[in-house]
C-alpha positions as CSV (number, residue, x, y, z in Angstrom):
1,M,5.8,-9.4,-2.1
2,Q,3.3,-7.8,0.5
3,F,1.3,-5.8,-1.6
4,A,-1.9,-4.9,0.3
5,F,-3.5,-6.5,3.7
6,V,-6.4,-6.8,5.7
7,M,-7.1,-5.2,8.8
8,K,-9.9,-5.1,10.8
9,G,-12.2,-5.7,7.4
10,T,-10.3,-2.9,5.6
11,L,-8.0,-3.5,2.6
12,Y,-4.8,-1.8,2.7
13,L,-2.5,-1.4,-0.7
14,R,1.1,-0.4,-1.2
15,V,1.9,3.3,-2.2
16,D,4.6,5.3,-3.4
17,D,5.3,8.9,-4.2
18,A,3.7,8.3,-7.4
19,T,0.5,6.5,-6.3
20,R,-0.2,8.3,-2.9
21,P,-1.8,11.5,-4.5
22,D,-4.3,9.0,-6.2
23,F,-5.5,7.7,-3.2
24,E,-5.0,11.6,-1.3
25,R,-7.5,12.8,-4.0
26,L,-10.0,10.1,-3.4
27,G,-10.2,10.7,0.5
28,A,-8.2,7.7,1.4
29,V,-6.1,7.5,4.6
30,P,-2.8,5.7,5.4
31,F,-2.7,2.9,7.3
32,S,-2.4,3.5,11.5
33,Y,-2.5,2.5,15.0
34,A,-2.4,3.5,18.6
35,T,0.7,2.4,20.7
36,S,0.5,3.6,24.2
37,A,2.3,6.6,23.8
38,S,0.6,8.1,20.3
39,T,-0.6,6.7,17.0
40,V,2.1,5.9,14.3
41,K,1.1,6.5,10.9
42,V,2.2,4.1,8.3
43,A,2.6,6.2,4.7
44,S,3.4,3.3,2.7
45,Y,-0.1,1.8,3.1
46,Y,-3.9,3.5,2.3
47,E,-7.5,2.7,2.3
48,A,-8.2,1.0,-1.4
49,P,-10.7,3.2,-2.9
50,V,-14.1,2.6,-1.6
51,D,-15.0,2.5,-5.6
52,A,-12.6,-0.1,-6.0
53,L,-14.2,-3.0,-3.1
54,E,-16.9,-3.0,-5.7
55,D,-15.8,-3.1,-9.3
56,P,-13.1,-5.9,-10.1
57,H,-11.9,-4.2,-12.6
58,A,-11.0,-1.0,-10.5
59,L,-9.8,-3.0,-7.6
60,R,-7.1,-5.3,-10.0
61,D,-6.2,-2.0,-11.9
62,W,-5.4,-0.4,-8.0
63,A,-4.2,-3.8,-6.8
64,T,-1.6,-3.8,-9.8
65,K,-0.5,-0.1,-9.0
66,A,-0.2,-1.7,-5.5
67,L,2.5,-4.1,-7.0
68,A,4.3,-1.9,-8.5
69,S,4.6,0.3,-6.1
70,A,5.8,-2.7,-3.8
71,L,8.4,-3.7,-6.2
72,G,9.8,-0.7,-6.7
73,A,10.5,0.0,-3.2
74,R,12.3,-4.0,-2.8
75,K,15.7,-3.5,-1.9
76,P,18.2,-5.0,-4.3
77,A,19.2,-8.7,-3.2
78,R,22.5,-8.7,-1.5
79,R,25.3,-10.9,-3.5
80,K,27.9,-13.3,-2.3
81,P,31.0,-12.1,-3.6
82,A,32.6,-14.3,-5.7
83,S,35.1,-17.2,-4.3
């Protein structure tokens, strides 16, 4: 279950509609990357709050929220039809 990743030295955490405002309130921005045609914004991953990177307890709290967001976004497993 992916709930975070590091790209070019920046930690990004999974967000959802409930947690995104918390990140935005702290000035965090979503992950984005440039293509030849435009910049793509990935609104489901935001920069980890800077203060959390310096406090392991705070980082654990943010990571827990990110994991919950990832679990909530998970698609249900496909069930095999009964034989």
